[in-house]
gemmi code that builds the backbone of each chain (N, CA, C; Angstrom):
import gemmi

chains = {
    "A": [
        ("MET", (37.559, 19.805, 59.572), (36.368, 20.132, 60.370), (36.625, 21.408, 61.278)),
        ("ALA", (35.591, 22.170, 61.481), (35.692, 23.363, 62.211), (36.076, 23.006, 63.727)),
        ("GLN", (36.943, 23.710, 64.284), (37.245, 23.563, 65.694), (36.263, 24.209, 66.570)),
        ("SER", (35.327, 23.281, 67.007), (34.298, 23.827, 67.808), (34.514, 23.844, 69.343)),
        ("GLY", (35.591, 23.085, 69.702), (35.838, 23.041, 71.183), (35.091, 22.070, 71.868)),
        ("ARG", (34.178, 21.375, 71.165), (33.283, 20.373, 71.788), (34.089, 19.010, 72.003)),
        ("PRO", (33.718, 18.234, 72.989), (34.449, 16.971, 73.129), (34.140, 16.118, 71.867)),
        ("LEU", (35.189, 15.330, 71.462), (34.998, 14.400, 70.373), (34.718, 13.026, 70.794)),
        ("SER", (33.953, 12.314, 69.925), (33.636, 10.968, 70.213), (34.945, 10.140, 69.964)),
        ("PRO", (35.085, 9.082, 70.672), (36.342, 8.235, 70.512), (36.552, 7.818, 69.038)),
        ("HIS", (37.789, 8.082, 68.586), (38.009, 7.765, 67.267), (38.688, 6.413, 67.010)),
        ("LEU", (38.821, 5.962, 65.742), (39.169, 4.665, 65.330), (40.328, 4.100, 66.128)),
        ("GLY", (41.328, 4.938, 66.453), (42.582, 4.397, 67.004), (42.408, 3.827, 68.410)),
        ("ILE", (41.246, 4.147, 69.089), (40.983, 3.937, 70.440), (40.395, 2.537, 70.597)),
        ("TYR", (39.825, 2.031, 69.523), (38.988, 0.755, 69.658), (39.855, -0.410, 69.414)),
        ("ARG", (39.550, -1.628, 70.192), (40.265, -2.808, 69.903), (39.674, -3.307, 68.614)),
        ("TRP", (40.491, -4.055, 67.872), (40.081, -4.529, 66.607), (38.916, -5.600, 66.794)),
        ("GLN", (37.767, -5.479, 66.052), (36.737, -6.512, 66.133), (36.193, -6.712, 64.731)),
        ("VAL", (35.660, -7.886, 64.548), (35.154, -8.179, 63.171), (33.990, -7.448, 62.721)),
        ("GLN", (33.169, -6.923, 63.706), (32.041, -6.113, 63.277), (32.493, -4.827, 62.692)),
        ("MET", (33.589, -4.344, 63.165), (34.197, -3.035, 62.711), (34.572, -3.258, 61.275)),
        ("VAL", (35.249, -4.407, 60.934), (35.742, -4.752, 59.610), (34.546, -4.766, 58.728)),
        ("THR", (33.538, -5.501, 58.973), (32.453, -5.688, 58.142), (31.775, -4.340, 57.819)),
        ("SER", (31.714, -3.525, 58.870), (31.035, -2.227, 58.728), (31.869, -1.295, 57.643)),
        ("ILE", (33.188, -1.378, 57.847), (34.151, -0.571, 56.918), (34.011, -1.117, 55.581)),
        ("LEU", (33.988, -2.549, 55.475), (34.085, -3.170, 54.170), (32.795, -2.939, 53.409)),
        ("HIS", (31.637, -2.809, 54.154), (30.343, -2.602, 53.547), (30.375, -1.261, 52.807)),
        ("ARG", (30.926, -0.311, 53.463), (31.053, 1.052, 52.766), (32.044, 0.979, 51.596)),
        ("ALA", (33.224, 0.400, 51.846), (34.155, 0.360, 50.800), (33.722, -0.479, 49.565)),
        ("THR", (33.066, -1.632, 49.837), (32.623, -2.353, 48.620), (31.378, -1.667, 47.928)),
        ("GLY", (30.632, -0.866, 48.614), (29.593, -0.039, 48.232), (30.133, 0.911, 47.100)),
        ("ILE", (31.258, 1.610, 47.586), (31.872, 2.678, 46.692), (32.441, 1.990, 45.481)),
        ("ALA", (33.076, 0.687, 45.785), (33.658, -0.068, 44.584), (32.561, -0.470, 43.649)),
        ("LEU", (31.433, -0.813, 44.069), (30.306, -1.242, 43.285), (29.740, -0.121, 42.419)),
        ("VAL", (29.912, 1.157, 42.867), (29.520, 2.260, 42.097), (30.246, 2.285, 40.803)),
        ("ALA", (31.569, 1.990, 40.867), (32.436, 1.888, 39.694), (31.847, 0.735, 38.833)),
        ("GLY", (31.567, -0.393, 39.450), (30.962, -1.498, 38.795), (29.718, -1.253, 38.094)),
        ("ALA", (28.933, -0.300, 38.689), (27.663, 0.012, 38.042), (28.010, 0.733, 36.681)),
        ("LEU", (29.118, 1.529, 36.677), (29.410, 2.292, 35.386), (29.810, 1.230, 34.377)),
        ("LEU", (30.385, 0.086, 34.774), (30.759, -1.032, 33.831), (29.493, -1.619, 33.206)),
        ("VAL", (28.465, -1.734, 34.059), (27.148, -2.281, 33.542), (26.470, -1.273, 32.513)),
        ("LEU", (26.725, -0.040, 32.887), (26.221, 1.040, 31.938), (26.941, 0.904, 30.615)),
        ("TRP", (28.265, 0.788, 30.618), (29.062, 0.718, 29.447), (28.688, -0.567, 28.650)),
        ("GLY", (28.496, -1.691, 29.272), (28.078, -3.052, 28.691), (26.791, -2.894, 27.913)),
        ("LEU", (25.838, -2.254, 28.659), (24.461, -2.263, 28.066), (24.447, -1.202, 26.855)),
        ("THR", (25.058, -0.093, 27.028), (25.033, 0.843, 25.933), (25.846, 0.343, 24.733)),
        ("ALA", (26.895, -0.418, 25.084), (27.763, -1.022, 23.994), (26.943, -2.068, 23.148)),
        ("LEU", (25.986, -2.930, 23.931), (25.236, -3.934, 23.329), (24.189, -3.248, 22.461)),
        ("ALA", (23.759, -2.112, 22.864), (22.736, -1.371, 22.079), (23.391, -0.723, 20.878)),
        ("ALA", (24.577, -0.292, 21.080), (25.254, 0.413, 19.949), (25.706, -0.375, 18.791)),
        ("GLY", (26.086, -1.671, 18.976), (26.383, -2.560, 17.932), (27.546, -3.406, 18.128)),
        ("PRO", (27.945, -4.280, 17.170), (29.117, -5.236, 17.301), (30.362, -4.588, 17.607)),
        ("ASP", (30.759, -3.491, 16.953), (31.933, -2.778, 17.255), (32.165, -2.406, 18.619)),
        ("ALA", (31.133, -1.575, 19.106), (31.167, -1.133, 20.498), (31.284, -2.279, 21.495)),
        ("TRP", (30.504, -3.373, 21.167), (30.430, -4.571, 22.076), (31.860, -5.272, 22.127)),
        ("SER", (32.514, -5.407, 20.983), (33.921, -5.980, 20.968), (34.861, -5.168, 21.687)),
        ("CYS", (34.687, -3.852, 21.725), (35.488, -3.007, 22.433), (35.381, -3.215, 23.943)),
        ("PHE", (34.011, -3.421, 24.323), (33.748, -3.601, 25.746), (34.228, -5.011, 26.101)),
        ("THR", (34.036, -6.072, 25.368), (34.507, -7.352, 25.797), (36.009, -7.455, 25.675)),
        ("GLY", (36.634, -6.580, 24.883), (38.091, -6.597, 24.791), (38.569, -6.023, 26.226)),
        ("PHE", (37.922, -5.169, 26.698), (38.299, -4.607, 28.101), (38.065, -5.612, 29.168)),
        ("THR", (36.895, -6.182, 29.220), (36.521, -7.190, 30.251), (37.348, -8.393, 30.101)),
        ("GLY", (37.861, -8.776, 28.942), (38.660, -9.992, 28.800), (40.089, -9.723, 28.998)),
        ("SER", (40.530, -8.459, 29.117), (42.003, -8.220, 29.361), (42.373, -8.593, 30.727)),
        ("VAL", (43.716, -8.590, 30.910), (44.184, -9.020, 32.252), (43.695, -7.943, 33.273)),
        ("PHE", (43.829, -6.671, 32.976), (43.269, -5.645, 33.910), (41.825, -5.778, 34.147)),
        ("GLY", (41.086, -6.061, 33.045), (39.661, -6.167, 33.129), (39.227, -7.332, 34.100)),
        ("LEU", (39.909, -8.459, 33.843), (39.653, -9.691, 34.671), (40.037, -9.407, 36.145)),
        ("ILE", (41.043, -8.755, 36.391), (41.385, -8.455, 37.871), (40.239, -7.650, 38.387)),
        ("LEU", (39.776, -6.533, 37.626), (38.737, -5.747, 38.166), (37.475, -6.596, 38.350)),
        ("LEU", (37.243, -7.475, 37.426), (35.976, -8.284, 37.553), (35.987, -9.263, 38.783)),
        ("LEU", (37.241, -9.737, 39.116), (37.401, -10.564, 40.263), (37.041, -9.756, 41.484)),
        ("GLY", (37.675, -8.497, 41.521), (37.433, -7.609, 42.640), (36.001, -7.216, 42.816)),
        ("TRP", (35.359, -6.925, 41.699), (33.839, -6.667, 41.797), (33.004, -7.768, 42.053)),
        ("THR", (33.487, -8.985, 41.731), (32.728, -10.252, 42.104), (32.668, -10.344, 43.704)),
        ("TRP", (33.857, -10.231, 44.278), (33.960, -10.284, 45.721), (33.109, -9.095, 46.425)),
        ("ALA", (33.390, -7.900, 45.830), (32.711, -6.798, 46.421), (31.146, -6.901, 46.342)),
        ("LEU", (30.671, -7.488, 45.237), (29.258, -7.700, 45.111), (28.743, -8.841, 46.125)),
        ("MET", (29.513, -9.856, 46.249), (29.157, -10.958, 47.081), (29.163, -10.590, 48.532)),
        ("PHE", (30.184, -9.714, 48.897), (30.284, -9.300, 50.283), (29.097, -8.317, 50.655)),
        ("HIS", (28.936, -7.382, 49.740), (27.822, -6.349, 49.935), (26.536, -7.088, 49.986)),
        ("LEU", (26.344, -8.073, 49.208), (25.082, -8.883, 49.176), (24.922, -9.591, 50.504)),
        ("CYS", (26.011, -10.306, 50.949), (25.840, -11.154, 52.162), (25.681, -10.298, 53.395)),
        ("ASN", (26.510, -9.189, 53.443), (26.442, -8.234, 54.657), (25.132, -7.459, 54.529)),
        ("GLY", (24.686, -7.193, 53.377), (23.469, -6.428, 53.196), (22.257, -7.232, 53.711)),
        ("VAL", (22.211, -8.555, 53.374), (21.227, -9.405, 53.972), (21.290, -9.481, 55.497)),
        ("ARG", (22.522, -9.532, 55.932), (22.778, -9.501, 57.478), (22.141, -8.196, 58.028)),
        ("HIS", (22.423, -7.063, 57.391), (21.889, -5.905, 57.886), (20.302, -5.881, 57.783)),
        ("LEU", (19.747, -6.319, 56.769), (18.279, -6.404, 56.632), (17.630, -7.292, 57.754)),
        ("LEU", (18.364, -8.448, 58.121), (17.816, -9.246, 59.198), (17.930, -8.506, 60.589)),
        ("GLN", (19.116, -7.739, 60.676), (19.214, -6.937, 61.934), (18.165, -5.815, 61.951)),
        ("ASP", (17.863, -5.241, 60.844), (16.816, -4.220, 60.781), (15.489, -4.791, 61.182)),
        ("ALA", (15.347, -6.092, 61.001), (14.101, -6.821, 61.347), (14.107, -7.180, 62.828)),
        ("GLY", (15.216, -6.858, 63.519), (15.195, -7.081, 65.007), (16.037, -8.360, 65.296)),
        ("MET", (16.545, -9.117, 64.284), (17.257, -10.391, 64.619), (18.707, -10.256, 64.869)),
        ("GLY", (19.232, -11.227, 65.709), (20.621, -11.205, 65.904), (21.252, -10.130, 66.545)),
        ("TYR", (20.745, -9.587, 67.625), (21.323, -8.395, 68.233), (22.276, -8.757, 69.413)),
        ("GLU", (22.257, -9.999, 69.874), (23.232, -10.376, 70.931), (24.650, -10.220, 70.362)),
        ("ILE", (25.583, -9.759, 71.238), (26.926, -9.546, 70.757), (27.606, -10.788, 70.015)),
        ("PRO", (27.549, -11.997, 70.721), (28.051, -13.249, 70.006), (27.442, -13.450, 68.732)),
        ("GLN", (26.061, -13.130, 68.515), (25.449, -13.208, 67.230), (25.974, -12.346, 66.185)),
        ("PHE", (26.236, -11.080, 66.681), (26.895, -10.072, 65.783), (28.198, -10.490, 65.268)),
        ("VAL", (29.037, -11.059, 66.136), (30.369, -11.459, 65.811), (30.210, -12.690, 64.843)),
        ("ARG", (29.349, -13.586, 65.069), (29.163, -14.772, 64.233), (28.682, -14.427, 62.929)),
        ("SER", (27.654, -13.483, 62.766), (27.148, -13.116, 61.494), (28.127, -12.327, 60.681)),
        ("SER", (28.952, -11.629, 61.361), (29.958, -10.830, 60.624), (31.006, -11.806, 59.957)),
        ("TRP", (31.427, -12.816, 60.674), (32.355, -13.727, 60.147), (31.697, -14.479, 59.077)),
        ("LEU", (30.343, -14.854, 59.235), (29.561, -15.560, 58.315), (29.552, -14.825, 56.868)),
        ("ALA", (29.327, -13.514, 56.987), (29.304, -12.615, 55.805), (30.601, -12.756, 55.069)),
        ("VAL", (31.675, -12.542, 55.819), (33.041, -12.556, 55.258), (33.405, -13.903, 54.549)),
        ("VAL", (33.110, -14.956, 55.322), (33.422, -16.305, 54.790), (32.597, -16.737, 53.578)),
        ("VAL", (31.275, -16.495, 53.717), (30.337, -16.932, 52.583), (30.619, -16.057, 51.412)),
        ("SER", (30.973, -14.795, 51.497), (31.239, -14.041, 50.288), (32.625, -14.528, 49.608)),
        ("LEU", (33.526, -14.942, 50.432), (34.721, -15.441, 49.801), (34.440, -16.770, 49.103)),
        ("LEU", (33.645, -17.684, 49.823), (33.231, -18.976, 49.196), (32.534, -18.744, 47.869)),
        ("LEU", (31.557, -17.837, 47.830), (30.823, -17.561, 46.655), (31.697, -17.040, 45.429)),
        ("THR", (32.658, -16.172, 45.869), (33.597, -15.659, 44.899), (34.444, -16.829, 44.326)),
        ("VAL", (35.003, -17.653, 45.134), (35.721, -18.798, 44.561), (34.813, -19.659, 43.827)),
        ("ALA", (33.607, -19.959, 44.187), (32.699, -20.802, 43.416), (32.479, -20.226, 42.027)),
        ("ILE", (32.177, -18.930, 41.978), (32.002, -18.256, 40.678), (33.190, -18.340, 39.744)),
        ("TRP", (34.402, -18.110, 40.340), (35.591, -18.084, 39.492), (36.035, -19.438, 39.071)),
        ("ALA", (35.792, -20.421, 39.997), (35.995, -21.848, 39.623), (35.168, -22.192, 38.473)),
        ("TYR", (33.865, -21.770, 38.381), (32.968, -22.038, 37.339), (33.414, -21.392, 36.074)),
        ("LEU", (33.962, -20.011, 36.166), (34.452, -19.349, 35.082), (35.711, -20.023, 34.447)),
        ("MET", (36.623, -20.511, 35.314), (37.867, -21.122, 34.831), (37.513, -22.510, 34.197)),
        ("ALA", (36.622, -23.192, 34.840), (36.099, -24.466, 34.261), (35.489, -24.327, 32.910)),
        ("GLY", (34.843, -23.111, 32.670), (34.269, -22.748, 31.377), (35.285, -22.274, 30.438)),
        ("GLY", (36.515, -22.183, 30.849), (37.657, -21.794, 29.830), (37.652, -20.313, 29.660)),
        ("VAL", (37.251, -19.498, 30.638), (37.312, -18.032, 30.443), (38.710, -17.564, 30.652)),
        ("LEU", (39.498, -18.171, 31.519), (40.895, -17.681, 31.687), (41.859, -18.568, 30.943)),
    ],
    "B": [
        ("MET", (18.503, 25.414, 79.677), (17.327, 24.681, 79.094), (16.080, 25.232, 79.742)),
        ("SER", (15.229, 25.904, 78.982), (14.001, 26.387, 79.543), (12.902, 25.322, 79.594)),
        ("ASP", (13.041, 24.436, 78.624), (11.900, 23.384, 78.548), (12.268, 22.124, 79.271)),
        ("LEU", (11.574, 21.859, 80.411), (11.876, 20.752, 81.267), (11.194, 19.443, 80.861)),
        ("ARG", (10.332, 19.610, 79.741), (9.707, 18.291, 79.292), (10.726, 17.385, 78.721)),
        ("ASN", (10.585, 16.115, 78.743), (11.557, 15.295, 77.949), (11.175, 15.201, 76.463)),
        ("PRO", (12.180, 14.836, 75.661), (12.018, 14.870, 74.172), (10.763, 14.172, 73.733)),
        ("LEU", (10.485, 13.069, 74.302), (9.308, 12.265, 73.847), (8.093, 13.054, 74.083)),
        ("GLN", (7.947, 13.646, 75.278), (6.735, 14.433, 75.595), (6.603, 15.610, 74.586)),
        ("ARG", (7.666, 16.151, 74.267), (7.684, 17.277, 73.261), (7.206, 16.780, 71.859)),
        ("ALA", (7.696, 15.598, 71.494), (7.434, 15.129, 70.154), (5.989, 14.687, 69.956)),
        ("ARG", (5.340, 14.162, 71.086), (4.059, 13.579, 71.022), (3.026, 14.545, 70.582)),
        ("GLY", (2.131, 14.210, 69.673), (1.063, 14.983, 69.238), (1.531, 15.960, 68.119)),
        ("LEU", (2.843, 15.897, 67.757), (3.242, 16.728, 66.603), (3.053, 16.022, 65.283)),
        ("GLY", (2.490, 14.772, 65.315), (2.309, 14.068, 64.094), (3.452, 13.210, 63.791)),
        ("SER", (3.308, 12.355, 62.688), (4.425, 11.457, 62.295), (5.628, 12.299, 61.708)),
        ("ALA", (6.665, 11.609, 61.543), (7.932, 12.202, 60.988), (7.649, 12.310, 59.410)),
        ("LYS", (6.573, 11.748, 58.889), (6.250, 11.726, 57.457), (7.467, 11.223, 56.638)),
        ("SER", (8.101, 12.015, 55.930), (9.242, 11.540, 55.012), (10.541, 11.521, 55.775)),
        ("GLY", (10.490, 11.580, 57.069), (11.729, 11.556, 57.861), (12.515, 10.294, 57.708)),
        ("VAL", (11.868, 9.129, 57.536), (12.571, 7.931, 57.341), (12.729, 7.502, 55.832)),
        ("GLY", (12.438, 8.492, 55.032), (12.403, 8.220, 53.558), (13.692, 7.594, 53.086)),
        ("HIS", (14.780, 8.162, 53.477), (16.094, 7.698, 52.992), (16.347, 6.225, 53.483)),
        ("TRP", (16.214, 6.082, 54.678), (16.367, 4.781, 55.347), (15.518, 3.671, 54.633)),
        ("TRP", (14.191, 4.068, 54.492), (13.216, 3.066, 53.976), (13.574, 2.745, 52.496)),
        ("MET", (13.859, 3.746, 51.692), (14.213, 3.491, 50.265), (15.529, 2.708, 50.015)),
        ("GLN", (16.408, 2.914, 51.021), (17.639, 2.181, 50.981), (17.306, 0.729, 51.194)),
        ("ARG", (16.504, 0.432, 52.170), (16.141, -1.004, 52.492), (15.235, -1.543, 51.302)),
        ("MET", (14.289, -0.777, 50.766), (13.426, -1.340, 49.806), (14.306, -1.724, 48.524)),
        ("THR", (15.217, -0.801, 48.191), (16.088, -1.125, 46.966), (17.053, -2.260, 47.294)),
        ("ALA", (17.460, -2.373, 48.581), (18.325, -3.531, 49.054), (17.582, -4.782, 48.863)),
        ("VAL", (16.288, -4.879, 49.214), (15.605, -6.142, 49.178), (15.449, -6.461, 47.612)),
        ("ALA", (15.120, -5.507, 46.800), (14.977, -5.800, 45.351), (16.265, -6.301, 44.796)),
        ("LEU", (17.456, -5.605, 45.282), (18.676, -5.932, 44.753), (19.228, -7.359, 45.107)),
        ("VAL", (18.722, -7.771, 46.338), (19.107, -9.210, 46.710), (18.674, -10.108, 45.658)),
        ("VAL", (17.471, -10.001, 45.180), (16.846, -10.864, 44.145), (17.515, -10.537, 42.767)),
        ("LEU", (17.503, -9.293, 42.423), (17.931, -8.956, 41.137), (19.523, -9.110, 40.828)),
        ("SER", (20.357, -8.941, 41.831), (21.736, -9.105, 41.649), (22.090, -10.632, 41.511)),
        ("ILE", (21.309, -11.425, 42.277), (21.513, -12.894, 42.079), (21.067, -13.222, 40.599)),
        ("TRP", (19.941, -12.793, 40.165), (19.496, -12.951, 38.795), (20.679, -12.533, 37.713)),
        ("PHE", (21.177, -11.267, 38.099), (22.104, -10.698, 37.092), (23.401, -11.547, 37.039)),
        ("VAL", (23.881, -12.043, 38.250), (25.147, -12.850, 38.165), (24.892, -14.144, 37.526)),
        ("LEU", (23.735, -14.772, 37.811), (23.395, -16.087, 37.230), (23.232, -15.967, 35.717)),
        ("THR", (22.619, -14.868, 35.247), (22.404, -14.588, 33.759), (23.800, -14.375, 33.104)),
        ("LEU", (24.706, -13.625, 33.689), (25.930, -13.457, 33.152), (26.679, -14.730, 33.100)),
        ("LEU", (26.697, -15.611, 34.157), (27.364, -16.901, 34.104), (26.810, -17.761, 33.076)),
        ("SER", (25.565, -17.589, 32.754), (25.000, -18.503, 31.708), (25.392, -18.110, 30.298)),
        ("MET", (26.068, -17.001, 30.197), (26.365, -16.289, 28.954), (27.850, -16.385, 28.605)),
        ("LEU", (28.589, -17.303, 29.228), (30.046, -17.430, 28.911), (30.294, -17.572, 27.438)),
        ("HIS", (31.211, -16.920, 26.804), (31.658, -17.100, 25.445), (30.496, -16.570, 24.549)),
        ("ALA", (29.449, -16.022, 25.037), (28.424, -15.430, 24.166), (29.022, -14.336, 23.192)),
        ("ASP", (28.758, -14.516, 21.853), (29.142, -13.422, 20.990), (28.132, -12.301, 20.938)),
        ("PHE", (28.265, -11.363, 20.102), (27.378, -10.243, 20.103), (25.941, -10.611, 19.876)),
        ("ALA", (25.651, -11.461, 18.910), (24.293, -11.806, 18.457), (23.662, -12.597, 19.674)),
        ("THR", (24.394, -13.465, 20.318), (23.825, -14.304, 21.403), (23.424, -13.342, 22.493)),
        ("ALA", (24.377, -12.502, 22.899), (24.158, -11.610, 24.016), (23.021, -10.642, 23.730)),
        ("HIS", (22.961, -10.211, 22.515), (21.817, -9.284, 22.015), (20.480, -9.922, 22.084)),
        ("ALA", (20.458, -11.209, 21.621), (19.240, -12.078, 21.701), (18.799, -12.331, 23.041)),
        ("MET", (19.781, -12.588, 23.925), (19.517, -12.874, 25.328), (18.832, -11.694, 26.035)),
        ("LEU", (19.414, -10.605, 25.871), (18.887, -9.342, 26.579), (17.495, -9.020, 25.948)),
        ("ALA", (17.283, -9.293, 24.628), (16.052, -8.929, 24.004), (14.831, -9.685, 24.538)),
        ("LYS", (15.148, -10.892, 25.135), (13.967, -11.570, 25.770), (13.268, -10.656, 26.735)),
        ("PRO", (11.885, -10.684, 26.592), (11.115, -9.739, 27.482), (11.457, -9.706, 28.965)),
        ("TRP", (11.473, -10.982, 29.508), (11.781, -11.045, 30.960), (13.094, -10.454, 31.313)),
        ("ASN", (14.122, -10.931, 30.504), (15.432, -10.384, 30.729), (15.467, -8.822, 30.609)),
        ("ALA", (14.803, -8.241, 29.670), (14.814, -6.921, 29.526), (14.190, -6.146, 30.595)),
        ("VAL", (12.986, -6.750, 31.077), (12.330, -6.030, 32.281), (13.214, -6.156, 33.484)),
        ("LEU", (13.788, -7.373, 33.753), (14.537, -7.511, 34.970), (15.825, -6.722, 34.908)),
        ("MET", (16.398, -6.527, 33.707), (17.697, -5.740, 33.651), (17.262, -4.244, 33.884)),
        ("ILE", (16.198, -3.729, 33.442), (15.812, -2.403, 33.654), (15.547, -2.205, 35.274)),
        ("ALA", (14.798, -3.222, 35.805), (14.587, -3.173, 37.250), (15.907, -3.258, 38.041)),
        ("PHE", (16.875, -4.052, 37.505), (18.145, -4.192, 38.220), (18.895, -2.797, 38.183)),
        ("THR", (19.090, -2.171, 36.931), (19.905, -1.047, 36.778), (19.177, 0.183, 37.488)),
        ("THR", (17.905, 0.214, 37.471), (17.292, 1.321, 38.102), (17.384, 1.293, 39.599)),
        ("SER", (17.158, -0.028, 40.180), (17.299, -0.026, 41.668), (18.741, 0.059, 42.069)),
        ("MET", (19.694, -0.334, 41.252), (21.102, -0.230, 41.500), (21.481, 1.177, 41.618)),
        ("PHE", (21.150, 2.028, 40.586), (21.549, 3.464, 40.648), (20.880, 4.141, 41.761)),
        ("TRP", (19.631, 3.768, 42.118), (18.878, 4.452, 43.182), (19.582, 4.095, 44.508)),
        ("HIS", (19.874, 2.862, 44.731), (20.575, 2.437, 45.903), (21.966, 2.986, 46.022)),
        ("ALA", (22.687, 3.120, 44.884), (24.103, 3.758, 44.858), (24.063, 5.123, 45.227)),
        ("GLN", (23.099, 5.858, 44.789), (22.894, 7.335, 45.051), (22.600, 7.540, 46.475)),
        ("LEU", (21.734, 6.689, 47.150), (21.402, 6.831, 48.565), (22.630, 6.573, 49.384)),
        ("GLY", (23.444, 5.496, 48.917), (24.650, 5.113, 49.716), (25.715, 6.296, 49.504)),
        ("LEU", (25.889, 6.708, 48.378), (26.982, 7.803, 48.243), (26.518, 9.084, 48.966)),
        ("GLN", (25.259, 9.307, 49.052), (24.839, 10.533, 49.806), (25.286, 10.414, 51.213)),
        ("VAL", (25.148, 9.257, 51.849), (25.534, 9.087, 53.282), (27.182, 9.293, 53.394)),
        ("VAL", (27.893, 8.732, 52.408), (29.369, 8.911, 52.473), (29.720, 10.260, 52.266)),
        ("ILE", (29.036, 11.058, 51.305), (29.414, 12.519, 51.217), (29.099, 13.242, 52.509)),
        ("GLU", (27.930, 12.926, 53.109), (27.436, 13.654, 54.373), (28.499, 13.368, 55.359)),
        ("ASP", (29.043, 12.136, 55.462), (30.040, 11.796, 56.573), (31.373, 12.456, 56.372)),
        ("TYR", (31.833, 12.587, 55.077), (33.292, 12.899, 55.041), (33.518, 14.256, 54.375)),
        ("VAL", (32.520, 14.897, 53.749), (32.787, 16.245, 53.220), (32.168, 17.281, 54.107)),
        ("HIS", (33.069, 18.075, 54.688), (32.608, 18.999, 55.739), (32.571, 20.448, 55.341)),
        ("THR", (32.803, 20.687, 53.972), (32.609, 21.961, 53.538), (31.203, 22.039, 52.871)),
        ("ARG", (30.419, 22.851, 53.339), (28.938, 22.700, 53.070), (28.577, 22.825, 51.621)),
        ("TRP", (29.212, 23.933, 50.907), (28.915, 24.069, 49.498), (29.267, 22.874, 48.654)),
        ("LEU", (30.462, 22.356, 49.005), (31.090, 21.137, 48.310), (30.212, 19.887, 48.500)),
        ("GLU", (29.696, 19.812, 49.796), (28.873, 18.668, 50.195), (27.587, 18.727, 49.302)),
        ("VAL", (26.957, 19.846, 49.323), (25.755, 19.993, 48.544), (25.947, 19.748, 47.134)),
        ("SER", (27.025, 20.477, 46.532), (27.194, 20.277, 45.142), (27.453, 18.910, 44.679)),
        ("LEU", (28.285, 18.205, 45.576), (28.582, 16.770, 45.238), (27.330, 15.907, 45.310)),
        ("MET", (26.445, 16.140, 46.315), (25.166, 15.417, 46.445), (24.263, 15.604, 45.201)),
        ("VAL", (24.143, 16.914, 44.792), (23.342, 17.211, 43.700), (23.857, 16.489, 42.387)),
        ("LEU", (25.222, 16.563, 42.275), (25.894, 15.976, 41.105), (25.652, 14.508, 41.015)),
        ("VAL", (25.864, 13.808, 42.179), (25.700, 12.381, 42.329), (24.262, 11.939, 41.898)),
        ("LYS", (23.226, 12.667, 42.482), (21.921, 12.418, 42.211), (21.461, 12.593, 40.786)),
        ("LEU", (21.957, 13.705, 40.150), (21.636, 13.985, 38.735), (22.265, 12.950, 37.949)),
        ("LEU", (23.586, 12.517, 38.165), (24.211, 11.526, 37.314), (23.651, 10.189, 37.474)),
        ("ALA", (23.131, 9.835, 38.703), (22.472, 8.567, 38.934), (21.144, 8.465, 38.046)),
        ("VAL", (20.446, 9.484, 38.001), (19.252, 9.517, 37.214), (19.629, 9.404, 35.650)),
        ("LEU", (20.663, 10.125, 35.326), (20.973, 10.114, 33.867), (21.535, 8.736, 33.555)),
        ("PHE", (22.358, 8.010, 34.350), (22.871, 6.702, 34.073), (21.776, 5.633, 34.082)),
        ("ALA", (20.806, 5.765, 35.035), (19.739, 4.857, 35.051), (18.853, 5.030, 33.762)),
        ("LEU", (18.653, 6.246, 33.294), (17.877, 6.453, 32.047), (18.637, 5.878, 30.893)),
        ("ALA", (19.975, 6.054, 30.879), (20.873, 5.602, 29.789), (20.679, 3.976, 29.733)),
        ("CYS", (20.794, 3.386, 30.871), (20.723, 1.960, 31.000), (19.369, 1.552, 30.407)),
        ("ALA", (18.253, 2.090, 30.841), (16.930, 1.765, 30.435), (16.748, 1.962, 28.936)),
        ("LEU", (17.294, 3.040, 28.408), (17.180, 3.257, 26.934), (17.947, 2.193, 26.093)),
        ("ALA", (19.148, 1.883, 26.624), (19.950, 0.851, 26.021), (19.267, -0.532, 25.922)),
        ("VAL", (18.689, -0.972, 27.139), (17.970, -2.155, 27.119), (16.800, -2.144, 26.151)),
        ("LEU", (16.047, -1.018, 26.155), (14.785, -0.922, 25.272), (15.209, -0.887, 23.852)),
        ("ARG", (16.329, -0.329, 23.474), (16.847, -0.296, 22.095), (17.067, -1.828, 21.708)),
        ("VAL", (17.791, -2.540, 22.614), (18.055, -3.919, 22.271), (16.765, -4.735, 22.254)),
        ("ALA", (15.890, -4.548, 23.136), (14.719, -5.404, 23.262), (13.664, -5.066, 22.021)),
        ("LEU", (13.657, -3.813, 21.582), (12.757, -3.392, 20.507), (13.416, -3.476, 19.174)),
        ("ALA", (14.667, -3.840, 19.107), (15.365, -3.844, 17.874), (14.876, -4.729, 16.736)),
        ("GLY", (14.318, -6.015, 17.335), (13.908, -7.043, 16.298), (12.911, -6.538, 15.322)),
    ],
}
model = gemmi.Model(1)
for chain_id, residues in chains.items():
    chain = gemmi.Chain(chain_id)
    for i, (resn, *xyz) in enumerate(residues, 1):
        res = gemmi.Residue()
        res.name, res.seqid = resn, gemmi.SeqId(i, " ")
        for name, pos in zip(("N", "CA", "C"), xyz):
            atom = gemmi.Atom()
            atom.name, atom.element = name, gemmi.Element(name[0])
            atom.pos, atom.b_iso = gemmi.Position(*pos), 0.0
            res.add_atom(atom)
        chain.add_residue(res)
    model.add_chain(chain)
structure = gemmi.Structure()
structure.add_model(model)
structure.setup_entities()
C-alpha cells in the first residue's frame, strides 16, 4: 500500500481474540473455498451433459481419496457459509445486535455447521460411500 | 473546510443513491435464493448416492430439477462474483491489477454460469 502518512486503523494484532472475529474471517475464507467448489459443480454438470466417459472421469475424481477430502472440506465450507449467511441476513434485518447475542449467534453458526457436516457424512458413510 | 453544513444537510435533496446499494442488495437477494437452493442441491445430491450415469442423467432431466439447477448455478456464480469483487477490492492495492482481476472474475462468472445452464439444458432436452 502507498505510504500516505495517514494514521492507520488498529490492525489484527491489536485485538483480543473473539468468536465474532473468527466467524467473519471464516465467512470470507469459506466463500473463497466455495468458488473452487462452484468450479466442481461446473465440471460435474458439463460431464453429465458430455456423456458416460466424461461422467466416469468426474466420479473417479470425486470418489478418490483426494476428492473425498475436498468434498468433506466443501461440505463444511458450504454449511458454515450457509449458517453464518443466515445469521448475517437476520442481522441485516436488524435482529441480534446486542453484543451477547452477537457472540451467541457466532458460536451457533460454528456449532450448527459442524453438526450438519457430521450428519451429512454420517449419512454418506451409512450409505456405504466410504 | 469551506462547507460548514453537515453531511446529511448536504445530501438532502440530491435524490436517492439509486444504484448505490446495488452490490449490497444483489448480494443479499442471491444469498436468500441460495439459502433455499443450496439446501435443495445438497438434499438432491444425498438422494443420488451410488447413482450411475443413466440415473444421474434422468434425475437432472426432470423439469423441476433442471430449472432449480439452473437457478442454483446462476445465483451461485452471481453471488460468488459479488463476493470475489469485495475480496479483490480489499486486498489488491495496485489499481490496474485490481480492475483487471475484477473484470476477469466477472467475465468468467458469466461464462461459467452460461456453461452450467447449457449443460443442464443439454441433459434436460436430450430425451
